[in-house]
N, C-alpha and C positions, 0 to 999 in steps of 0.2 A: 448359303443359295430358299431355301423353303421356308416358310413363319407358319406358327401355327399357332392359331387359334382357339380361346376358349367360353366360352361364353356362358351362364346363367348355370352356377355348379356346376360347370360338369356339362351342365346335357346336352349341346350343342358346341361338339369342335369339326375345327376349317384348320386346312392348308393351300394356305396361295402360295402363288405362280404366276411366273408370265408367258402365255402364252401369241400367237403367229396372231390373235387378233385381238393386246391386250390383257391386261393384272383379271387373274379368276382367281374363285381358290374353288374344294372339291372341300367336302360333308359331309355332317353326318348331325342326326336331329334323334334325339329318345326320342319319346311316349312324352304333350305336354303341353304348351304350349306356350306364346314365346311372341313380343312386336321389335322389331330391329327398326334402327329409322337405315338414309342412305346417303351418301353426302355423294351419289354418284347415279346416272342410268345404272340401273342391273335386271342383268333376263335368269331367273330363275329356274334349268332345265333340273325338275326329278328321275334322280336315277334309280335307287328302286325304294319300292313303297309309293303313300300316294301324297302331299301333304293338301287343308285346307289355308285357304287365301283367302283377307280378308284385304285388299288393298284399300288406298283413300280414298273417299267420299264415299263408300262398298256401303251396306247394310246387310250385306247375305255373305256367306261364303261359297267361294268356288273352289270344287278337287281339281286337283293338278296330278295328272298320274307318272308310270313310266315316258320319259324322256318326252311328255309335255309339258312345256316352257313357256313363264307367264313378265312379261317386265314389270320394272317397277319404278316410277319418275326417280326421280333429283327432288331429295334434300325433303322424301315424305316420311312415317310410322309404317307399317302393313303392320298384319298379326298375317302369325305361321300359329297351323294347328297339327297336331300327327298323331296317328295313332296308335302305331309304333317305329320301330327303327325306320329312319330313309335318310337317305345321301342324294348331293343334292350339288350341282354347280352352279358356279353363282362368276358369270364374264361379263364384268364393269365396265362401263362407254364410260 
């Protein structure tokens, strides 16, 4: 029914599920800096905490707080930095 994912030696964990809008994950990240790759467009919403994000082509970090969403294009790499445990939802389009 649900698929669990674990990345970066267990510092990032998520659970995948289906929504009315499509495939999604909810997860948590421990303090750290991470680089992810995409295969679809991703709508990332911070649920708890905050994320500093550097999207492709950018040279500065942008901070996203609770209930703020950013969109990551398909087939790119992007960086995320969190200063404490942070929860998120990712909707894949």
